[in-house]
N, C-alpha and C positions, 0 to 999 in steps of 0.2 A: 649611783650612776652608771651610766655605763663603759663599755671597755673605750674606747679611740684604736678606732683601727685607721693603721694609714699604709698607700703602698712598700712605703723603705720603715715601716712597721708596722706589721701588722701583728695580728695579737695570735700567739702560738694556736696553733689548733691543739683541740679538747678542755678548755677551758673551762672550768664550774665557779662563775663568779658570784657574791652575793656578800648580805649585810650585814652583821649582825648589830646590839642592842643594846648598851651597856646601862646597869644598873641607874644609873647615874641618866641616861635618856642621852644620850651620846649613839649616832649610828656610824660602827666603821662597816670599809670595803675590803671585804678580801677577793685572793682570788688563790686554786690551787689544780695544781694539774696534775696526771698522772709522767712517768715518765717513759720514754718513748723507747728506750734501747734496752735488754738484759747486757750484762744480769742486772738483774732490782738492785740497788744498794741503799733502797731507804727515801727519810724525807727530808732535801735541803727548808730551811721554812728563813725566808726572804725579809730581811726588812731594811727603808733605806732609812734615807737623812732626811734631818729638819727641811719643810719643804717641795720635798719629793713627791712621788708618786706611780704610781705599776707600771702605767707602761711604757715609763724611763726604761723598766728591765729586762723587757720583754725577750731581749738579746740572749740576756743573763738568761732567764728564766729556760732555751733552748738550750743553749751551752751545758746547762745541768741538767735537762732532761736525757742530751744527747751519753751524757754521763753516765746513768743510768737513775737519775733522781725523780723521783718528785718532786712537785715545789710547790711551798704554803706561802701563799704572800698576803698583806693590806696595808691603809693607807692609816696612820696614826691619826688619831683626834685630831682636829681641825684643819684636817689640808692632807692634799688628793682630791679626791671621792667621796671622803667621808666627812663627817656635818661637822658645820664651826660654828664655836662657843658662842659667839661675838655681832652684833647688828654687821659689824666691819669682816667681807666675809675674808677679806684684803690680812688680815692680821694674824701673825701665827702668834698665839694665847696657851699661855696653858700655867694653871694654879703650882702644880704641883708634879716633877717627875712620876712618881707615886703611882697619878692617874694612869702616865705611858703605862707604870711596871700592872697595874691592872689592868688594862684594856693584853697585856700581852698573856696575863693569865687564863684570861677569857678568849682570845683567839685557840691557845694552844688546848684547854678544855672544849672548847666546842666546837674548832674545825679538823686541828690538829689532827690531835688522840684521835675521834671517832673515826678518823676517814680518811688518813693517811699513815703510811707504812713506818715503823720505826725500821732504823732509828734513826734517830732526827741531830741534824747539825743543824746549827743556829749561824747565815750569814749577813752578818750586819757594816750597815758605811753611816762613821761619821754620830750623830745621836742613836744615829738608832743602834752601833754599837756600846756607846753610852748607859741604855738600858737594858741591853746582854752586859755588861758588867755588873753589873748593879746585881742581876739574878743567876750572876754567875758563882758571888759569891755567898749566896745560900745553899739550905739544904736541899736535897729534892729537886734536883735543876730537871730539867727534861731531856737535855742538850745532850748526848754524848760526846761534842767537840763542837768550836765552835770558833770562825772564824771572822775576824772583822777589822775593816777596810776606814786605815784614817778614824780611827776613832776618835769622839771628845773628848780628851781626860782634861786641857787644857785649850784656851783658847789659840792663836801666832801672838805673842807679842803688837807687831804690826799691827794686826786686820783689831783686831783690841781698841791700842788708841791713849789707853790708859793701862796705868799700874790694875792688877787681880785686882788688887784687895782694895781700889778705888772706885774698879767696876762694881764691887761687888756693895759696897757700900752707896755708892748709887741705886742702886736695882734695893736693894733693904728700905732705906730711906721715904724712895718713889711709891714701895708698895704699901707704906708704912700711912703716906699722906695722901693717900690715893689714886695715884696714878696709876696701877699695875694695869688698866685694861687699854692706859697710851702708848703709844707707838714705843720707843727707843730714841733717843735725842739722834734727829737724823735719819731717823725710820720712812717710809713712806709708802705707799701701795704698791710701791714698783716690784715687778717681780723679775729679780735676777736674770734668767731663762732668756728671757725674753728680751734683753737687751744685745748687743752688737756682743761679736764673739771677739774682736778684739778687743785683747786686755782683759779678758775675764782669765778666774782665779780658779777654774772650774777642772778644764780638762784641755787639753794641747789637741784637743781633734774636732778639725772642722765640723765633719760630717755628722758625726754624733750629737755635735752641739747642735748643730741644726736641724738632725732629724728630731730629739726632742724640744726647739720650742718652736715645730713646726705643729707637737704633739697640744701645745697650749694653744696655739696659731689656734685648732679645730677646738677645743675647749677649753676657753680661757679661764672660766669657773676651778681648773683644776691646780692654777696660778695660787702661789701663798707673795706676802709679801713683807715684809721687817717684822721682825715680835717685838713683842710687849715689855714694856719694863716687865710685870708678871712671870712673863718665860724665863727672861734674863734672869731673874729673883734664881726662880726654878734652873737654868742649867749654869749656873755657880755654885750651887748650895750640892747638887748631883757628879762637876765634877770635883767638887772639894771633900764631896764621899767618894769616889773613884781615887782619886790622887794620895789620899789622906795616909801615914806611916802604917805598914802593914796588911795596905787592902790588896795588893798584889798577892804577895805572902799567901791571902788568903781565900784566893781562887780554890775553885772545885773544881769546873771545867777544861781540861784539857783545850789550848786553844791556839792558834799559827796567827798574830798579829802582823798588818801590813803596815808600814810605812813608807808615805807619799815625799818623797825626797823637796818637792819644790811649792808642799802645801805651805799655803797665807791663807790659810783657814783654822787651820787646828797647828797645835805645836807638834811638831814632828818632833824633837826634843821630848818631850815628855808623856810621847807614847814607846818612846827605845827606855826612854829612863823606867816606865812605868813597865813596860817587857823583860827587860832584867831579873829587874824583880818577880817578876812566875817563876813558883815550882814547877808550875805544870802547863808551859807555855812555851815556844821561843816568837821571834818575830822576823819581818824579812822586808831589807830596804830598798824601794823600787827610788831612785834613784834621778829621772829623771819624770815623775808623775807627780802632776796637778793632786787636788783633792780630790776628784772622785775616781778612782783608780780603775773600779769595774767602765767607766764610760772613756778611757783614754783609748790614746792611740794604739795602734794594735799590737806592733813591739811590746810595749807595754803591757796591756791581757794575755802575750802572749805566756810574757816571766810569770805573772800573775796563774795561769793554767796553769803553768808546772809547775809552781811549787804546791796548788793547791792540789791537784794529782801527785802531786810525790808526798803528801802530805796524808791526804785521803789514800793510799795505799791504791791507788789505781792506774791499769799500764799502759805504754802508749796507744797499744792497741786499741781500750776502751772507750781512750777518751776522744 
């Protein structure tokens, strides 16, 4: 699928797009860029959250390239410009988060390691953060550091609507009864980011909200509706893994974790609790931020980039 270019969201120059085919037949859209300014600092591997697409991060790509980083990113299987597994392409579906992990491995081995300069830094949001956390506790990670924005460690209780054990039991039983490909209760084809700005839980920035909506209006095929019961089961299992006792202490990759103070999608308290348990990490609270920190208003983004620059050892002139 081609990249969507808009006047207010142009494709950063020098993009090298392509497609990976996985052993199980999925097609993954990827893009990479070289840095636009020296000194060259390596490559940031950028991973979005559930339902996101590479066009949403063009501004972030430009921010990183100006800091001397090459950038490589992809759409997770089943969303964005990557192939969809079900007849209804609006259903967010996966059997296990290990599928995402295999896609990450393929992307790193086929695209990043051969064609992108080291060292490698992982920058991920929400679901992407969960997937990187799975990688961070295993030996042989490719990443020198990770920066995680509102990682999906637990769902915000008001968003879940029910206690976590009940949600997990619902998902497990639904899959056992053969309902894994059905939408979760109350789910539909509706794409959240094509809805009104007022009342949204993702960002307080009107302009960036409508910029992302314009991308979806230009190519509705990029949008994703609600998750399936199987995706929910997979997410619950993966969140249980990364939030289990001792998991944070087992993380081997140094990381900075950003917490959105007004997050109503994932649990900020769970992220803070997890971060306290890290032996090689720290966390930063952005009190005014909603869930999508990198899509937030300029004052919030400036605080993010200031912390990023300090953590990565960039001086003000280079940033």
